[in-house]
PDB file with SEQRES, HELIX, SHEET and CRYST1 records, atoms N, CA, C and O in Angstrom:
SEQRES   1 A   82  MET ALA GLY TRP SER LEU LEU THR VAL GLY VAL ALA GLY          
SEQRES   2 A   82  ILE VAL LEU PRO LEU LEU ASN GLY THR VAL PHE LEU LEU          
SEQRES   3 A   82  LEU GLY LEU PHE VAL LEU ARG ASP GLN HIS GLY TRP SER          
SEQRES   4 A   82  ARG ARG CYS LEU ASP TRP CYS ASP ARG ARG TRP PRO GLY          
SEQRES   5 A   82  GLN MET GLY ARG LEU GLU LYS LEU GLU ALA LYS ALA ALA          
SEQRES   6 A   82  ALA ARG PHE ASP THR SER SER ARG TRP LEU ARG ARG LYS          
SEQRES   7 A   82  LEU GLY ARG ALA                                              
HELIX    1 AA1 ALA A    2  VAL A   15  1                                  14    
HELIX    2 AA2 GLY A   21  LEU A   32  1                                  12    
HELIX    3 AA3 GLY A   37  ARG A   49  1                                  13    
HELIX    4 AA4 GLN A   53  LEU A   79  1                                  27    
CRYST1    1.000    1.000    1.000  90.00  90.00  90.00 P 1           1          
ATOM      1  N   MET A   1      21.161  66.639  -9.036  1.00  0.00           N  
ATOM      2  CA  MET A   1      20.511  66.709 -10.271  1.00  0.00           C  
ATOM      3  C   MET A   1      19.541  67.977 -10.303  1.00  0.00           C  
ATOM      4  O   MET A   1      19.391  68.664 -11.314  1.00  0.00           O  
ATOM      5  N   ALA A   2      18.932  68.199  -9.149  1.00  0.00           N  
ATOM      6  CA  ALA A   2      18.014  69.322  -9.076  1.00  0.00           C  
ATOM      7  C   ALA A   2      18.691  70.689  -9.253  1.00  0.00           C  
ATOM      8  O   ALA A   2      18.147  71.605  -9.869  1.00  0.00           O  
ATOM      9  N   GLY A   3      19.899  70.786  -8.686  1.00  0.00           N  
ATOM     10  CA  GLY A   3      20.650  72.004  -8.833  1.00  0.00           C  
ATOM     11  C   GLY A   3      21.063  72.313 -10.260  1.00  0.00           C  
ATOM     12  O   GLY A   3      20.966  73.444 -10.736  1.00  0.00           O  
ATOM     13  N   TRP A   4      21.535  71.246 -10.934  1.00  0.00           N  
ATOM     14  CA  TRP A   4      21.929  71.461 -12.326  1.00  0.00           C  
ATOM     15  C   TRP A   4      20.721  71.758 -13.214  1.00  0.00           C  
ATOM     16  O   TRP A   4      20.820  72.547 -14.153  1.00  0.00           O  
ATOM     17  N   SER A   5      19.579  71.127 -12.920  1.00  0.00           N  
ATOM     18  CA  SER A   5      18.384  71.430 -13.653  1.00  0.00           C  
ATOM     19  C   SER A   5      17.932  72.845 -13.499  1.00  0.00           C  
ATOM     20  O   SER A   5      17.516  73.495 -14.458  1.00  0.00           O  
ATOM     21  N   LEU A   6      18.020  73.329 -12.252  1.00  0.00           N  
ATOM     22  CA  LEU A   6      17.665  74.730 -11.992  1.00  0.00           C  
ATOM     23  C   LEU A   6      18.610  75.706 -12.682  1.00  0.00           C  
ATOM     24  O   LEU A   6      18.171  76.739 -13.188  1.00  0.00           O  
ATOM     25  N   LEU A   7      19.908  75.386 -12.707  1.00  0.00           N  
ATOM     26  CA  LEU A   7      20.853  76.207 -13.439  1.00  0.00           C  
ATOM     27  C   LEU A   7      20.536  76.218 -14.915  1.00  0.00           C  
ATOM     28  O   LEU A   7      20.639  77.266 -15.554  1.00  0.00           O  
ATOM     29  N   THR A   8      20.155  75.098 -15.474  1.00  0.00           N  
ATOM     30  CA  THR A   8      19.826  75.032 -16.892  1.00  0.00           C  
ATOM     31  C   THR A   8      18.625  75.831 -17.204  1.00  0.00           C  
ATOM     32  O   THR A   8      18.600  76.546 -18.206  1.00  0.00           O  
ATOM     33  N   VAL A   9      17.586  75.739 -16.355  1.00  0.00           N  
ATOM     34  CA  VAL A   9      16.356  76.543 -16.545  1.00  0.00           C  
ATOM     35  C   VAL A   9      16.692  78.028 -16.385  1.00  0.00           C  
ATOM     36  O   VAL A   9      16.109  78.879 -17.057  1.00  0.00           O  
ATOM     37  N   GLY A  10      17.634  78.329 -15.494  1.00  0.00           N  
ATOM     38  CA  GLY A  10      18.023  79.757 -15.316  1.00  0.00           C  
ATOM     39  C   GLY A  10      18.726  80.308 -16.506  1.00  0.00           C  
ATOM     40  O   GLY A  10      18.501  81.460 -16.877  1.00  0.00           O  
ATOM     41  N   VAL A  11      19.575  79.524 -17.122  1.00  0.00           N  
ATOM     42  CA  VAL A  11      20.256  79.992 -18.374  1.00  0.00           C  
ATOM     43  C   VAL A  11      19.230  80.180 -19.469  1.00  0.00           C  
ATOM     44  O   VAL A  11      19.273  81.164 -20.207  1.00  0.00           O  
ATOM     45  N   ALA A  12      18.297  79.231 -19.579  1.00  0.00           N  
ATOM     46  CA  ALA A  12      17.204  79.380 -20.573  1.00  0.00           C  
ATOM     47  C   ALA A  12      16.379  80.603 -20.260  1.00  0.00           C  
ATOM     48  O   ALA A  12      15.929  81.296 -21.173  1.00  0.00           O  
ATOM     49  N   GLY A  13      16.170  80.882 -18.989  1.00  0.00           N  
ATOM     50  CA  GLY A  13      15.358  82.036 -18.596  1.00  0.00           C  
ATOM     51  C   GLY A  13      16.007  83.381 -18.902  1.00  0.00           C  
ATOM     52  O   GLY A  13      15.342  84.410 -19.023  1.00  0.00           O  
ATOM     53  N   ILE A  14      17.296  83.331 -19.018  1.00  0.00           N  
ATOM     54  CA  ILE A  14      18.034  84.602 -19.397  1.00  0.00           C  
ATOM     55  C   ILE A  14      17.744  84.912 -20.877  1.00  0.00           C  
ATOM     56  O   ILE A  14      17.596  86.072 -21.262  1.00  0.00           O  
ATOM     57  N   VAL A  15      17.666  83.836 -21.708  1.00  0.00           N  
ATOM     58  CA  VAL A  15      17.411  83.988 -23.098  1.00  0.00           C  
ATOM     59  C   VAL A  15      15.919  84.208 -23.400  1.00  0.00           C  
ATOM     60  O   VAL A  15      15.554  85.062 -24.208  1.00  0.00           O  
ATOM     61  N   LEU A  16      15.100  83.445 -22.754  1.00  0.00           N  
ATOM     62  CA  LEU A  16      13.651  83.479 -23.042  1.00  0.00           C  
ATOM     63  C   LEU A  16      12.974  84.547 -22.188  1.00  0.00           C  
ATOM     64  O   LEU A  16      13.286  84.677 -21.004  1.00  0.00           O  
ATOM     65  N   PRO A  17      12.059  85.309 -22.767  1.00  0.00           N  
ATOM     66  CA  PRO A  17      11.416  86.355 -22.013  1.00  0.00           C  
ATOM     67  C   PRO A  17      10.358  85.844 -20.994  1.00  0.00           C  
ATOM     68  O   PRO A  17       9.903  86.605 -20.140  1.00  0.00           O  
ATOM     69  N   LEU A  18       9.976  84.550 -21.095  1.00  0.00           N  
ATOM     70  CA  LEU A  18       8.909  84.005 -20.267  1.00  0.00           C  
ATOM     71  C   LEU A  18       9.356  83.691 -18.875  1.00  0.00           C  
ATOM     72  O   LEU A  18       8.529  83.666 -17.964  1.00  0.00           O  
ATOM     73  N   LEU A  19      10.627  83.449 -18.665  1.00  0.00           N  
ATOM     74  CA  LEU A  19      11.143  82.998 -17.378  1.00  0.00           C  
ATOM     75  C   LEU A  19      11.984  84.040 -16.768  1.00  0.00           C  
ATOM     76  O   LEU A  19      12.633  84.818 -17.468  1.00  0.00           O  
ATOM     77  N   ASN A  20      11.990  84.078 -15.444  1.00  0.00           N  
ATOM     78  CA  ASN A  20      12.906  84.933 -14.714  1.00  0.00           C  
ATOM     79  C   ASN A  20      14.164  84.144 -14.416  1.00  0.00           C  
ATOM     80  O   ASN A  20      14.202  83.416 -13.424  1.00  0.00           O  
ATOM     81  N   GLY A  21      15.202  84.262 -15.246  1.00  0.00           N  
ATOM     82  CA  GLY A  21      16.359  83.418 -15.160  1.00  0.00           C  
ATOM     83  C   GLY A  21      17.174  83.601 -13.882  1.00  0.00           C  
ATOM     84  O   GLY A  21      17.766  82.638 -13.395  1.00  0.00           O  
ATOM     85  N   THR A  22      17.218  84.800 -13.333  1.00  0.00           N  
ATOM     86  CA  THR A  22      18.008  85.000 -12.129  1.00  0.00           C  
ATOM     87  C   THR A  22      17.489  84.218 -10.945  1.00  0.00           C  
ATOM     88  O   THR A  22      18.286  83.727 -10.146  1.00  0.00           O  
ATOM     89  N   VAL A  23      16.212  84.086 -10.803  1.00  0.00           N  
ATOM     90  CA  VAL A  23      15.638  83.348  -9.711  1.00  0.00           C  
ATOM     91  C   VAL A  23      16.061  81.866  -9.805  1.00  0.00           C  
ATOM     92  O   VAL A  23      16.448  81.288  -8.790  1.00  0.00           O  
ATOM     93  N   PHE A  24      16.000  81.261 -10.953  1.00  0.00           N  
ATOM     94  CA  PHE A  24      16.378  79.878 -11.139  1.00  0.00           C  
ATOM     95  C   PHE A  24      17.877  79.741 -10.948  1.00  0.00           C  
ATOM     96  O   PHE A  24      18.330  78.774 -10.335  1.00  0.00           O  
ATOM     97  N   LEU A  25      18.640  80.665 -11.447  1.00  0.00           N  
ATOM     98  CA  LEU A  25      20.115  80.596 -11.234  1.00  0.00           C  
ATOM     99  C   LEU A  25      20.488  80.620  -9.759  1.00  0.00           C  
ATOM    100  O   LEU A  25      21.318  79.837  -9.296  1.00  0.00           O  
ATOM    101  N   LEU A  26      19.859  81.529  -9.036  1.00  0.00           N  
ATOM    102  CA  LEU A  26      20.162  81.604  -7.588  1.00  0.00           C  
ATOM    103  C   LEU A  26      19.705  80.332  -6.844  1.00  0.00           C  
ATOM    104  O   LEU A  26      20.400  79.846  -5.952  1.00  0.00           O  
ATOM    105  N   LEU A  27      18.548  79.810  -7.216  1.00  0.00           N  
ATOM    106  CA  LEU A  27      18.108  78.590  -6.563  1.00  0.00           C  
ATOM    107  C   LEU A  27      19.068  77.441  -6.899  1.00  0.00           C  
ATOM    108  O   LEU A  27      19.387  76.625  -6.033  1.00  0.00           O  
ATOM    109  N   GLY A  28      19.517  77.379  -8.128  1.00  0.00           N  
ATOM    110  CA  GLY A  28      20.447  76.320  -8.485  1.00  0.00           C  
ATOM    111  C   GLY A  28      21.754  76.406  -7.720  1.00  0.00           C  
ATOM    112  O   GLY A  28      22.302  75.399  -7.273  1.00  0.00           O  
ATOM    113  N   LEU A  29      22.244  77.644  -7.579  1.00  0.00           N  
ATOM    114  CA  LEU A  29      23.478  77.858  -6.794  1.00  0.00           C  
ATOM    115  C   LEU A  29      23.231  77.455  -5.360  1.00  0.00           C  
ATOM    116  O   LEU A  29      24.088  76.833  -4.732  1.00  0.00           O  
ATOM    117  N   PHE A  30      22.061  77.804  -4.830  1.00  0.00           N  
ATOM    118  CA  PHE A  30      21.737  77.497  -3.397  1.00  0.00           C  
ATOM    119  C   PHE A  30      21.726  75.964  -3.209  1.00  0.00           C  
ATOM    120  O   PHE A  30      22.222  75.459  -2.202  1.00  0.00           O  
ATOM    121  N   VAL A  31      21.165  75.239  -4.172  1.00  0.00           N  
ATOM    122  CA  VAL A  31      21.086  73.783  -4.013  1.00  0.00           C  
ATOM    123  C   VAL A  31      22.473  73.195  -4.119  1.00  0.00           C  
ATOM    124  O   VAL A  31      22.781  72.234  -3.415  1.00  0.00           O  
ATOM    125  N   LEU A  32      23.318  73.735  -4.971  1.00  0.00           N  
ATOM    126  CA  LEU A  32      24.704  73.169  -5.186  1.00  0.00           C  
ATOM    127  C   LEU A  32      25.749  73.693  -4.215  1.00  0.00           C  
ATOM    128  O   LEU A  32      26.915  73.312  -4.318  1.00  0.00           O  
ATOM    129  N   ARG A  33      25.377  74.548  -3.282  1.00  0.00           N  
ATOM    130  CA  ARG A  33      26.364  75.201  -2.458  1.00  0.00           C  
ATOM    131  C   ARG A  33      27.209  74.289  -1.619  1.00  0.00           C  
ATOM    132  O   ARG A  33      28.348  74.640  -1.312  1.00  0.00           O  
ATOM    133  N   ASP A  34      26.710  73.122  -1.225  1.00  0.00           N  
ATOM    134  CA  ASP A  34      27.474  72.176  -0.405  1.00  0.00           C  
ATOM    135  C   ASP A  34      28.385  71.291  -1.234  1.00  0.00           C  
ATOM    136  O   ASP A  34      29.371  70.769  -0.714  1.00  0.00           O  
ATOM    137  N   GLN A  35      28.074  71.108  -2.535  1.00  0.00           N  
ATOM    138  CA  GLN A  35      28.818  70.196  -3.334  1.00  0.00           C  
ATOM    139  C   GLN A  35      29.990  70.854  -4.087  1.00  0.00           C  
ATOM    140  O   GLN A  35      30.989  70.203  -4.391  1.00  0.00           O  
ATOM    141  N   HIS A  36      29.847  72.145  -4.378  1.00  0.00           N  
ATOM    142  CA  HIS A  36      30.854  72.779  -5.198  1.00  0.00           C  
ATOM    143  C   HIS A  36      31.343  74.111  -4.590  1.00  0.00           C  
ATOM    144  O   HIS A  36      30.540  74.914  -4.116  1.00  0.00           O  
ATOM    145  N   GLY A  37      32.627  74.325  -4.611  1.00  0.00           N  
ATOM    146  CA  GLY A  37      33.211  75.536  -4.038  1.00  0.00           C  
ATOM    147  C   GLY A  37      32.833  76.758  -4.806  1.00  0.00           C  
ATOM    148  O   GLY A  37      32.606  77.811  -4.210  1.00  0.00           O  
ATOM    149  N   TRP A  38      32.753  76.660  -6.152  1.00  0.00           N  
ATOM    150  CA  TRP A  38      32.427  77.835  -6.930  1.00  0.00           C  
ATOM    151  C   TRP A  38      31.019  78.298  -6.668  1.00  0.00           C  
ATOM    152  O   TRP A  38      30.738  79.493  -6.755  1.00  0.00           O  
ATOM    153  N   SER A  39      30.108  77.368  -6.342  1.00  0.00           N  
ATOM    154  CA  SER A  39      28.736  77.765  -6.005  1.00  0.00           C  
ATOM    155  C   SER A  39      28.671  78.526  -4.691  1.00  0.00           C  
ATOM    156  O   SER A  39      27.913  79.485  -4.551  1.00  0.00           O  
ATOM    157  N   ARG A  40      29.502  78.073  -3.698  1.00  0.00           N  
ATOM    158  CA  ARG A  40      29.551  78.744  -2.402  1.00  0.00           C  
ATOM    159  C   ARG A  40      30.125  80.114  -2.600  1.00  0.00           C  
ATOM    160  O   ARG A  40      29.641  81.066  -1.988  1.00  0.00           O  
ATOM    161  N   ARG A  41      31.163  80.268  -3.450  1.00  0.00           N  
ATOM    162  CA  ARG A  41      31.748  81.599  -3.670  1.00  0.00           C  
ATOM    163  C   ARG A  41      30.729  82.535  -4.314  1.00  0.00           C  
ATOM    164  O   ARG A  41      30.649  83.707  -3.946  1.00  0.00           O  
ATOM    165  N   CYS A  42      29.964  82.038  -5.253  1.00  0.00           N  
ATOM    166  CA  CYS A  42      28.929  82.863  -5.901  1.00  0.00           C  
ATOM    167  C   CYS A  42      27.887  83.313  -4.880  1.00  0.00           C  
ATOM    168  O   CYS A  42      27.434  84.457  -4.907  1.00  0.00           O  
ATOM    169  N   LEU A  43      27.515  82.413  -3.987  1.00  0.00           N  
ATOM    170  CA  LEU A  43      26.504  82.801  -2.985  1.00  0.00           C  
ATOM    171  C   LEU A  43      27.087  83.741  -1.937  1.00  0.00           C  
ATOM    172  O   LEU A  43      26.377  84.594  -1.403  1.00  0.00           O  
ATOM    173  N   ASP A  44      28.384  83.589  -1.638  1.00  0.00           N  
ATOM    174  CA  ASP A  44      29.073  84.536  -0.727  1.00  0.00           C  
ATOM    175  C   ASP A  44      29.046  85.953  -1.337  1.00  0.00           C  
ATOM    176  O   ASP A  44      28.812  86.943  -0.644  1.00  0.00           O  
ATOM    177  N   TRP A  45      29.295  86.011  -2.659  1.00  0.00           N  
ATOM    178  CA  TRP A  45      29.242  87.313  -3.335  1.00  0.00           C  
ATOM    179  C   TRP A  45      27.810  87.879  -3.257  1.00  0.00           C  
ATOM    180  O   TRP A  45      27.626  89.069  -3.003  1.00  0.00           O  
ATOM    181  N   CYS A  46      26.815  87.031  -3.473  1.00  0.00           N  
ATOM    182  CA  CYS A  46      25.442  87.522  -3.368  1.00  0.00           C  
ATOM    183  C   CYS A  46      25.123  87.986  -1.959  1.00  0.00           C  
ATOM    184  O   CYS A  46      24.398  88.965  -1.782  1.00  0.00           O  
ATOM    185  N   ASP A  47      25.643  87.313  -0.972  1.00  0.00           N  
ATOM    186  CA  ASP A  47      25.387  87.710   0.400  1.00  0.00           C  
ATOM    187  C   ASP A  47      26.032  89.051   0.709  1.00  0.00           C  
ATOM    188  O   ASP A  47      25.456  89.849   1.447  1.00  0.00           O  
ATOM    189  N   ARG A  48      27.230  89.324   0.155  1.00  0.00           N  
ATOM    190  CA  ARG A  48      27.849  90.656   0.316  1.00  0.00           C  
ATOM    191  C   ARG A  48      27.073  91.697  -0.424  1.00  0.00           C  
ATOM    192  O   ARG A  48      26.920  92.819   0.058  1.00  0.00           O  
ATOM    193  N   ARG A  49      26.587  91.358  -1.567  1.00  0.00           N  
ATOM    194  CA  ARG A  49      25.878  92.302  -2.418  1.00  0.00           C  
ATOM    195  C   ARG A  49      24.492  92.650  -1.827  1.00  0.00           C  
ATOM    196  O   ARG A  49      24.110  93.820  -1.804  1.00  0.00           O  
ATOM    197  N   TRP A  50      23.766  91.669  -1.366  1.00  0.00           N  
ATOM    198  CA  TRP A  50      22.441  91.841  -0.748  1.00  0.00           C  
ATOM    199  C   TRP A  50      22.452  91.246   0.630  1.00  0.00           C  
ATOM    200  O   TRP A  50      21.965  90.130   0.811  1.00  0.00           O  
ATOM    201  N   PRO A  51      22.979  91.929   1.598  1.00  0.00           N  
ATOM    202  CA  PRO A  51      23.102  91.387   2.947  1.00  0.00           C  
ATOM    203  C   PRO A  51      21.702  90.985   3.546  1.00  0.00           C  
ATOM    204  O   PRO A  51      20.709  91.680   3.327  1.00  0.00           O  
ATOM    205  N   GLY A  52      21.658  89.914   4.259  1.00  0.00           N  
ATOM    206  CA  GLY A  52      20.455  89.516   4.899  1.00  0.00           C  
ATOM    207  C   GLY A  52      19.579  88.529   4.083  1.00  0.00           C  
ATOM    208  O   GLY A  52      18.807  87.756   4.652  1.00  0.00           O  
ATOM    209  N   GLN A  53      19.712  88.573   2.793  1.00  0.00           N  
ATOM    210  CA  GLN A  53      18.851  87.713   2.017  1.00  0.00           C  
ATOM    211  C   GLN A  53      19.233  86.263   2.109  1.00  0.00           C  
ATOM    212  O   GLN A  53      18.361  85.403   1.982  1.00  0.00           O  
ATOM    213  N   MET A  54      20.453  85.953   2.317  1.00  0.00           N  
ATOM    214  CA  MET A  54      20.876  84.517   2.451  1.00  0.00           C  
ATOM    215  C   MET A  54      20.315  83.958   3.747  1.00  0.00           C  
ATOM    216  O   MET A  54      19.894  82.802   3.788  1.00  0.00           O  
ATOM    217  N   GLY A  55      20.302  84.743   4.787  1.00  0.00           N  
ATOM    218  CA  GLY A  55      19.687  84.313   6.046  1.00  0.00           C  
ATOM    219  C   GLY A  55      18.226  83.956   5.889  1.00  0.00           C  
ATOM    220  O   GLY A  55      17.759  82.949   6.421  1.00  0.00           O  
ATOM    221  N   ARG A  56      17.504  84.794   5.150  1.00  0.00           N  
ATOM    222  CA  ARG A  56      16.079  84.515   4.881  1.00  0.00           C  
ATOM    223  C   ARG A  56      15.945  83.229   4.058  1.00  0.00           C  
ATOM    224  O   ARG A  56      15.074  82.403   4.329  1.00  0.00           O  
ATOM    225  N   LEU A  57      16.802  83.067   3.065  1.00  0.00           N  
ATOM    226  CA  LEU A  57      16.760  81.866   2.255  1.00  0.00           C  
ATOM    227  C   LEU A  57      17.081  80.599   3.015  1.00  0.00           C  
ATOM    228  O   LEU A  57      16.477  79.554   2.774  1.00  0.00           O  
ATOM    229  N   GLU A  58      18.071  80.689   3.973  1.00  0.00           N  
ATOM    230  CA  GLU A  58      18.357  79.525   4.794  1.00  0.00           C  
ATOM    231  C   GLU A  58      17.248  79.224   5.770  1.00  0.00           C  
ATOM    232  O   GLU A  58      17.003  78.051   6.049  1.00  0.00           O  
ATOM    233  N   LYS A  59      16.563  80.218   6.306  1.00  0.00           N  
ATOM    234  CA  LYS A  59      15.392  80.002   7.148  1.00  0.00           C  
ATOM    235  C   LYS A  59      14.285  79.310   6.377  1.00  0.00           C  
ATOM    236  O   LYS A  59      13.616  78.414   6.894  1.00  0.00           O  
ATOM    237  N   LEU A  60      14.098  79.732   5.138  1.00  0.00           N  
ATOM    238  CA  LEU A  60      13.077  79.136   4.288  1.00  0.00           C  
ATOM    239  C   LEU A  60      13.431  77.660   4.000  1.00  0.00           C  
ATOM    240  O   LEU A  60      12.549  76.802   3.969  1.00  0.00           O  
ATOM    241  N   GLU A  61      14.721  77.379   3.792  1.00  0.00           N  
ATOM    242  CA  GLU A  61      15.176  75.993   3.523  1.00  0.00           C  
ATOM    243  C   GLU A  61      14.908  75.151   4.749  1.00  0.00           C  
ATOM    244  O   GLU A  61      14.437  74.022   4.609  1.00  0.00           O  
ATOM    245  N   ALA A  62      15.188  75.649   5.962  1.00  0.00           N  
ATOM    246  CA  ALA A  62      14.993  74.914   7.196  1.00  0.00           C  
ATOM    247  C   ALA A  62      13.495  74.613   7.393  1.00  0.00           C  
ATOM    248  O   ALA A  62      13.108  73.516   7.796  1.00  0.00           O  
ATOM    249  N   LYS A  63      12.681  75.620   7.096  1.00  0.00           N  
ATOM    250  CA  LYS A  63      11.226  75.411   7.211  1.00  0.00           C  
ATOM    251  C   LYS A  63      10.711  74.334   6.231  1.00  0.00           C  
ATOM    252  O   LYS A  63       9.904  73.481   6.600  1.00  0.00           O  
ATOM    253  N   ALA A  64      11.185  74.393   5.001  1.00  0.00           N  
ATOM    254  CA  ALA A  64      10.788  73.373   4.022  1.00  0.00           C  
ATOM    255  C   ALA A  64      11.294  72.002   4.385  1.00  0.00           C  
ATOM    256  O   ALA A  64      10.580  71.019   4.183  1.00  0.00           O  
ATOM    257  N   ALA A  65      12.506  71.893   4.915  1.00  0.00           N  
ATOM    258  CA  ALA A  65      13.053  70.596   5.377  1.00  0.00           C  
ATOM    259  C   ALA A  65      12.218  70.054   6.497  1.00  0.00           C  
ATOM    260  O   ALA A  65      11.931  68.857   6.502  1.00  0.00           O  
ATOM    261  N   ALA A  66      11.804  70.873   7.463  1.00  0.00           N  
ATOM    262  CA  ALA A  66      11.023  70.435   8.571  1.00  0.00           C  
ATOM    263  C   ALA A  66       9.639  69.957   8.037  1.00  0.00           C  
ATOM    264  O   ALA A  66       9.116  68.941   8.494  1.00  0.00           O  
ATOM    265  N   ARG A  67       9.079  70.680   7.097  1.00  0.00           N  
ATOM    266  CA  ARG A  67       7.784  70.271   6.609  1.00  0.00           C  
ATOM    267  C   ARG A  67       7.893  69.001   5.781  1.00  0.00           C  
ATOM    268  O   ARG A  67       6.964  68.193   5.819  1.00  0.00           O  
ATOM    269  N   PHE A  68       8.945  68.778   5.050  1.00  0.00           N  
ATOM    270  CA  PHE A  68       9.165  67.527   4.360  1.00  0.00           C  
ATOM    271  C   PHE A  68       9.329  66.379   5.287  1.00  0.00           C  
ATOM    272  O   PHE A  68       8.809  65.287   5.056  1.00  0.00           O  
ATOM    273  N   ASP A  69      10.089  66.640   6.393  1.00  0.00           N  
ATOM    274  CA  ASP A  69      10.306  65.560   7.383  1.00  0.00           C  
ATOM    275  C   ASP A  69       8.998  65.153   8.011  1.00  0.00           C  
ATOM    276  O   ASP A  69       8.746  63.961   8.188  1.00  0.00           O  
ATOM    277  N   THR A  70       8.161  66.108   8.351  1.00  0.00           N  
ATOM    278  CA  THR A  70       6.857  65.861   8.973  1.00  0.00           C  
ATOM    279  C   THR A  70       5.959  65.043   8.023  1.00  0.00           C  
ATOM    280  O   THR A  70       5.328  64.061   8.413  1.00  0.00           O  
ATOM    281  N   SER A  71       5.933  65.497   6.761  1.00  0.00           N  
ATOM    282  CA  SER A  71       5.067  64.805   5.820  1.00  0.00           C  
ATOM    283  C   SER A  71       5.609  63.408   5.453  1.00  0.00           C  
ATOM    284  O   SER A  71       4.814  62.511   5.171  1.00  0.00           O  
ATOM    285  N   SER A  72       6.893  63.208   5.449  1.00  0.00           N  
ATOM    286  CA  SER A  72       7.430  61.871   5.137  1.00  0.00           C  
ATOM    287  C   SER A  72       7.185  60.927   6.287  1.00  0.00           C  
ATOM    288  O   SER A  72       6.960  59.739   6.057  1.00  0.00           O  
ATOM    289  N   ARG A  73       7.220  61.420   7.557  1.00  0.00           N  
ATOM    290  CA  ARG A  73       6.899  60.607   8.683  1.00  0.00           C  
ATOM    291  C   ARG A  73       5.440  60.185   8.648  1.00  0.00           C  
ATOM    292  O   ARG A  73       5.106  59.037   8.940  1.00  0.00           O  
ATOM    293  N   TRP A  74       4.559  61.144   8.282  1.00  0.00           N  
ATOM    294  CA  TRP A  74       3.142  60.855   8.160  1.00  0.00           C  
ATOM    295  C   TRP A  74       2.887  59.806   7.104  1.00  0.00           C  
ATOM    296  O   TRP A  74       2.080  58.904   7.328  1.00  0.00           O  
ATOM    297  N   LEU A  75       3.536  59.889   5.974  1.00  0.00           N  
ATOM    298  CA  LEU A  75       3.380  58.982   4.882  1.00  0.00           C  
ATOM    299  C   LEU A  75       3.888  57.593   5.258  1.00  0.00           C  
ATOM    300  O   LEU A  75       3.277  56.585   4.902  1.00  0.00           O  
ATOM    301  N   ARG A  76       4.988  57.544   5.968  1.00  0.00           N  
ATOM    302  CA  ARG A  76       5.483  56.201   6.389  1.00  0.00           C  
ATOM    303  C   ARG A  76       4.520  55.559   7.365  1.00  0.00           C  
ATOM    304  O   ARG A  76       4.309  54.348   7.307  1.00  0.00           O  
ATOM    305  N   ARG A  77       3.926  56.335   8.263  1.00  0.00           N  
ATOM    306  CA  ARG A  77       2.927  55.748   9.200  1.00  0.00           C  
ATOM    307  C   ARG A  77       1.718  55.260   8.432  1.00  0.00           C  
ATOM    308  O   ARG A  77       1.186  54.199   8.759  1.00  0.00           O  
ATOM    309  N   LYS A  78       1.260  55.989   7.422  1.00  0.00           N  
ATOM    310  CA  LYS A  78       0.119  55.562   6.703  1.00  0.00           C  
ATOM    311  C   LYS A  78       0.363  54.324   5.866  1.00  0.00           C  
ATOM    312  O   LYS A  78      -0.549  53.525   5.651  1.00  0.00           O  
ATOM    313  N   LEU A  79       1.601  54.158   5.386  1.00  0.00           N  
ATOM    314  CA  LEU A  79       1.963  52.978   4.611  1.00  0.00           C  
ATOM    315  C   LEU A  79       2.377  51.836   5.493  1.00  0.00           C  
ATOM    316  O   LEU A  79       2.629  50.742   4.988  1.00  0.00           O  
ATOM    317  N   GLY A  80       2.459  52.037   6.775  1.00  0.00           N  
ATOM    318  CA  GLY A  80       2.824  50.973   7.750  1.00  0.00           C  
ATOM    319  C   GLY A  80       4.312  50.699   7.782  1.00  0.00           C  
ATOM    320  O   GLY A  80       4.722  49.587   8.115  1.00  0.00           O  
ATOM    321  N   ARG A  81       5.150  51.700   7.437  1.00  0.00           N  
ATOM    322  CA  ARG A  81       6.584  51.530   7.445  1.00  0.00           C  
ATOM    323  C   ARG A  81       7.236  52.422   8.464  1.00  0.00           C  
ATOM    324  O   ARG A  81       8.379  52.838   8.272  1.00  0.00           O  
ATOM    325  N   ALA A  82       6.559  52.724   9.527  1.00  0.00           N  
ATOM    326  CA  ALA A  82       7.074  53.590  10.596  1.00  0.00           C  
ATOM    327  C   ALA A  82       8.132  52.855  11.254  1.00  0.00           C  
ATOM    328  O   ALA A  82       8.739  53.359  12.199  1.00  0.00           O  
TER     329      ALA A  82                                                      
END                                                                             
């Protein structure tokens, strides 16, 4: 759901001058990359076009996932559901 929402905001951002639509489109593609082949192909094209940026994005995703995991463990301990 998050990926489709980001794609929708990205399309709106292309039309509206207030949003940077390309950022939201790329984030939506990144979220949907494991579920859809067309999304993976688009990201492969982006990786060929701007080499190295996908690696940075994947490192950022791993860092965010680790931070989420740490905070969710902390919350479970606080709620007594460890």
